[in-house]
C-alpha positions as CSV (number, residue, x, y, z in Angstrom):
1,M,10.9,9.1,-14.4
2,A,14.5,8.2,-14.0
3,S,16.7,10.7,-12.2
4,N,20.1,10.8,-14.0
5,P,22.7,12.4,-11.7
6,Q,24.7,13.4,-14.7
7,M,21.9,15.2,-16.4
8,V,22.3,19.0,-16.4
9,L,18.9,20.5,-15.8
10,P,18.2,23.9,-17.3
11,P,17.7,26.8,-14.8
12,I,14.1,28.0,-14.3
13,T,14.1,31.8,-14.6
14,D,10.4,32.7,-15.0
15,P,9.2,34.0,-11.6
16,G,5.6,33.0,-12.6
17,V,6.7,29.4,-12.8
18,H,8.5,29.6,-9.5
19,E,5.3,30.9,-7.9
20,Q,3.2,28.1,-9.3
21,I,5.7,25.5,-8.1
22,D,5.7,27.0,-4.6
23,R,1.9,26.7,-4.5
24,L,2.2,23.1,-5.5
25,A,4.8,22.6,-2.8
26,R,2.5,24.0,-0.1
27,R,-0.3,21.7,-1.4
28,Y,1.9,18.7,-1.2
29,V,3.1,19.4,2.3
30,E,-0.5,20.1,3.5
31,A,-1.6,16.8,2.0
32,G,1.1,14.9,3.8
33,G,-0.1,16.3,7.1
34,L,-3.3,14.4,6.7
35,G,-1.4,11.3,7.8
36,M,-1.3,12.5,11.4
37,E,-5.0,13.1,11.2
38,I,-5.9,9.6,10.3
39,M,-3.4,8.1,12.8
40,S,-5.1,10.1,15.6
41,I,-8.4,8.5,14.7
42,I,-7.0,5.0,14.7
43,G,-5.1,5.4,17.9
44,D,-2.5,2.8,17.1
45,S,0.9,2.8,15.4
46,A,1.0,1.9,11.7
47,E,3.6,-0.8,12.3
48,N,1.2,-2.7,14.7
49,L,-1.8,-2.5,12.4
50,V,-0.5,-4.9,9.7
51,A,0.1,-7.5,12.4
52,R,-3.7,-7.7,12.9
53,L,-4.1,-9.2,9.4
54,P,-4.2,-13.0,9.0
55,G,-0.9,-14.4,7.9
56,F,-2.2,-15.6,4.5
57,V,-3.5,-12.1,3.7
58,R,-0.2,-10.5,4.7
59,A,1.6,-12.9,2.4
60,R,-0.8,-12.1,-0.5
61,M,-1.1,-8.3,-0.1
62,D,1.3,-7.5,-3.0
63,G,-0.6,-9.8,-5.3
64,L,-4.0,-8.5,-4.2
65,T,-2.8,-4.9,-4.7
66,R,-1.5,-5.7,-8.2
67,M,-4.8,-7.3,-9.1
68,A,-6.7,-4.3,-7.7
69,L,-4.6,-1.8,-9.7
70,R,-5.0,-3.7,-12.9
71,R,-8.7,-4.0,-12.6
72,A,-9.1,-0.5,-11.4
73,F,-7.7,1.0,-14.6
74,T,-10.4,-0.8,-16.7
75,A,-13.2,0.0,-14.3
76,A,-12.3,3.6,-13.7
77,A,-12.0,4.4,-17.4
78,G,-15.3,2.7,-18.0
79,T,-17.1,4.7,-15.3
80,R,-15.8,8.0,-16.9
81,R,-17.5,7.1,-20.2
82,V,-20.8,6.7,-18.4
83,V,-20.6,9.4,-15.7
84,R,-18.1,12.2,-16.3
85,D,-16.5,14.8,-14.0
86,R,-18.2,14.1,-10.7
87,G,-16.0,16.3,-8.7
88,D,-14.0,15.9,-5.5
89,W,-17.0,15.9,-3.2
90,F,-18.7,13.0,-5.0
91,N,-15.5,10.9,-5.1
92,R,-14.9,11.6,-1.4
93,L,-18.5,10.8,-0.5
94,A,-18.5,7.5,-2.5
95,S,-15.2,6.5,-0.9
96,T,-16.4,7.3,2.6
97,V,-19.6,5.3,2.1
98,S,-17.6,2.4,0.7
99,G,-15.2,2.5,3.7
100,A,-18.1,2.6,6.2
101,A,-19.8,-0.4,4.5
102,G,-16.5,-2.4,4.4
103,G,-15.7,-1.5,8.0
104,A,-19.1,-2.5,9.3
105,A,-18.7,-5.9,7.8
106,G,-15.4,-6.5,9.6
107,F,-12.4,-8.1,8.0
108,A,-14.3,-9.9,5.2
109,G,-16.0,-6.6,4.2
110,A,-12.6,-4.8,4.2
111,M,-11.2,-7.5,1.8
112,V,-14.1,-7.0,-0.6
113,E,-14.1,-3.2,-0.3
114,M,-10.3,-2.8,-1.1
115,P,-10.5,-3.1,-4.9
116,F,-13.5,-0.9,-5.0
117,T,-11.7,1.8,-3.1
118,V,-8.7,1.6,-5.4
119,T,-11.0,2.1,-8.4
120,L,-12.6,5.1,-6.8
121,L,-9.2,6.7,-6.0
122,L,-8.0,6.0,-9.5
123,R,-11.2,7.5,-11.0
124,S,-10.7,10.6,-8.9
125,M,-7.1,10.9,-10.3
126,L,-8.3,10.6,-13.9
127,D,-10.9,13.3,-13.3
128,I,-8.2,15.6,-12.0
129,A,-6.0,14.9,-15.0
130,A,-8.9,16.0,-17.2
131,E,-9.3,19.1,-15.0
132,H,-5.7,20.0,-15.9
133,G,-6.4,19.7,-19.6
134,L,-4.7,16.2,-19.9
135,D,-6.0,13.1,-21.7
136,P,-7.2,10.6,-19.0
137,E,-7.0,7.8,-21.7
138,S,-3.3,8.5,-22.4
139,E,-0.5,6.2,-21.3
140,E,1.3,9.2,-19.9
141,V,-1.5,10.0,-17.6
142,R,-2.0,6.4,-16.5
143,L,1.7,6.2,-15.6
144,E,1.4,9.4,-13.6
145,C,-1.5,7.9,-11.7
146,L,0.7,5.1,-10.6
147,R,3.4,7.5,-9.5
148,V,0.7,9.1,-7.3
149,F,-0.1,5.7,-5.8
150,A,3.6,5.3,-5.2
151,D,3.1,8.0,-2.6
152,A,1.7,5.1,-0.6
153,G,-1.0,7.1,1.3
154,P,-1.6,9.2,4.4
155,M,-1.0,6.4,6.8
156,D,2.6,6.1,5.5
157,Y,3.3,9.8,6.0
158,D,6.9,10.5,7.2
159,D,8.0,14.1,7.4
160,N,11.6,13.0,6.9
161,A,10.9,10.6,4.0
162,D,11.9,11.3,0.5
163,L,9.1,12.7,-1.5
164,G,6.7,10.1,-2.8
165,L,6.1,12.6,-5.5
166,L,9.6,11.8,-6.5
167,A,8.3,8.4,-7.3
168,A,9.1,10.3,-10.4
169,R,12.5,8.9,-9.4
170,L,11.1,5.5,-10.5
171,S,12.7,4.4,-13.8
172,V,9.9,4.6,-16.3
173,T,11.9,4.7,-19.5
174,G,10.2,2.3,-21.8
175,Q,8.0,1.2,-18.9
176,T,4.4,0.1,-19.5
177,V,1.5,0.6,-17.1
178,Q,1.7,-3.1,-16.3
179,G,5.4,-3.0,-15.6
180,L,5.0,0.0,-13.3
181,I,2.2,-1.6,-11.4
182,S,4.6,-4.3,-10.3
183,R,7.0,-1.7,-8.9
184,V,4.3,0.4,-7.2
185,A,2.2,-2.5,-5.7
186,P,4.6,-3.5,-2.9
187,R,4.7,0.0,-1.4
188,L,1.0,0.6,-1.9
189,S,0.2,-2.8,-0.4
190,V,1.7,-1.7,3.0
191,S,-0.6,1.3,3.3
192,L,-3.7,-0.7,2.1
193,G,-2.9,-3.4,4.6
194,Q,-2.8,-0.9,7.4
195,K,-6.1,0.5,6.2
196,M,-7.7,-2.9,6.0
197,A,-6.5,-4.0,9.5
198,A,-7.7,-0.7,11.0
199,Q,-11.2,-0.8,9.6
200,A,-11.7,-4.4,10.5
201,A,-11.8,-3.4,14.2
202,P,-15.0,-5.1,15.6
203,V,-16.7,-2.1,17.3
204,F,-15.5,1.0,15.4
205,G,-15.1,-0.6,12.0
206,A,-17.7,1.5,10.1
207,F,-16.6,4.8,11.7
208,V,-12.9,4.1,11.1
209,G,-13.5,2.7,7.6
210,A,-15.4,5.8,6.6
211,S,-12.7,8.1,8.2
212,I,-9.8,6.3,6.5
213,N,-11.4,6.3,3.1
214,Y,-12.3,10.0,3.3
215,T,-8.7,10.7,4.3
216,F,-7.3,8.5,1.5
217,A,-9.6,10.2,-1.1
218,R,-8.7,13.7,0.1
219,Y,-5.0,12.9,0.3
220,Y,-4.7,11.3,-3.2
221,Q,-6.7,14.1,-4.8
222,E,-4.3,16.7,-3.4
223,V,-1.2,14.7,-4.4
224,A,-2.7,14.1,-7.9
225,R,-3.1,17.8,-8.3
226,V,0.6,18.3,-7.6
227,H,1.6,15.6,-10.1
228,F,-0.7,16.8,-12.9
229,G,0.1,20.4,-12.1
230,I,3.7,19.7,-12.8
231,M,2.8,17.8,-16.0
232,R,0.6,20.6,-17.2
233,L,3.3,23.2,-16.4
234,S,5.8,21.2,-18.4
235,H,3.5,21.0,-21.4
236,E,2.7,24.7,-21.3
237,T,6.2,26.0,-20.8
238,G,8.4,23.4,-22.5
239,I,10.5,23.1,-19.4
240,P,11.6,19.5,-18.8
241,K,9.6,17.7,-16.2
242,E,12.8,16.7,-14.4
243,A,13.8,20.4,-13.9
244,L,10.3,21.2,-12.5
245,I,10.4,18.2,-10.2
246,E,13.8,19.2,-8.8
247,R,12.6,22.8,-8.2
248,L,9.5,21.4,-6.5
249,R,11.6,19.1,-4.3
250,L,13.6,22.1,-3.1
251,S,10.4,24.2,-2.5
252,I,8.9,21.3,-0.5
253,E,12.0,21.1,1.7
254,R,11.9,24.8,2.4
255,T,8.2,24.7,3.1
256,R,8.7,21.9,5.6
257,E,11.6,23.6,7.2
258,R,9.5,26.8,7.7
259,G,6.8,24.6,9.2
260,R,9.3,23.0,11.7
261,S,10.7,26.5,12.6
262,R,7.2,27.8,13.4
263,R,6.5,24.7,15.6
264,D,9.8,25.2,17.5
């Protein structure tokens, strides 16, 4: 969603809406904190992880990520027609097992496992959209899933970064799913490259692969609930999504500031 600095957003006066937004803000901040959890498992800086990848893979990560996203939409939608509403625990378990298998097989396994993991993550987001009363087959929901992916992932977490949620700042006016994939893929490919390099470690590959995938699944499920919570709230109240996102941004900033104050 494009953010127009000249747009005058209507005030939100309903205290019930404020309360729901504050709950979503807490959820978003807590999801971001998972980034530190995974980095402590890996025991290395995110910047150094990508250097472990072969040069030809680093050069092709954007393309591989685009391909994985395109195929994931078809595959994830197909699995929902066969097995519906599996729940968070099933998606996290499947992602964890996939990461363990990919990690155990080293770099080659991590390469093969990446598109499967993207499909599992997307399938989980579509389930959450349905949970919020939204149509998982709609273009609107698919675009929102890509905005969730624009959050990059727990390994990219930066407490000072602008909200990945405000990937709603991405211009999507007239944008198709395929067009938005091209804008999201470069950012997502960095996080997936870090994940791939970490789980290709020769000794702890299976453990790290399982841990990373569990964290990715949990992280994206939480962020998806924030995104689709805002979408549902906009549908129910008629309040423009831009106004809800701006109110959420302010609530997230306050929540983070309170967290920093308690740590100090």
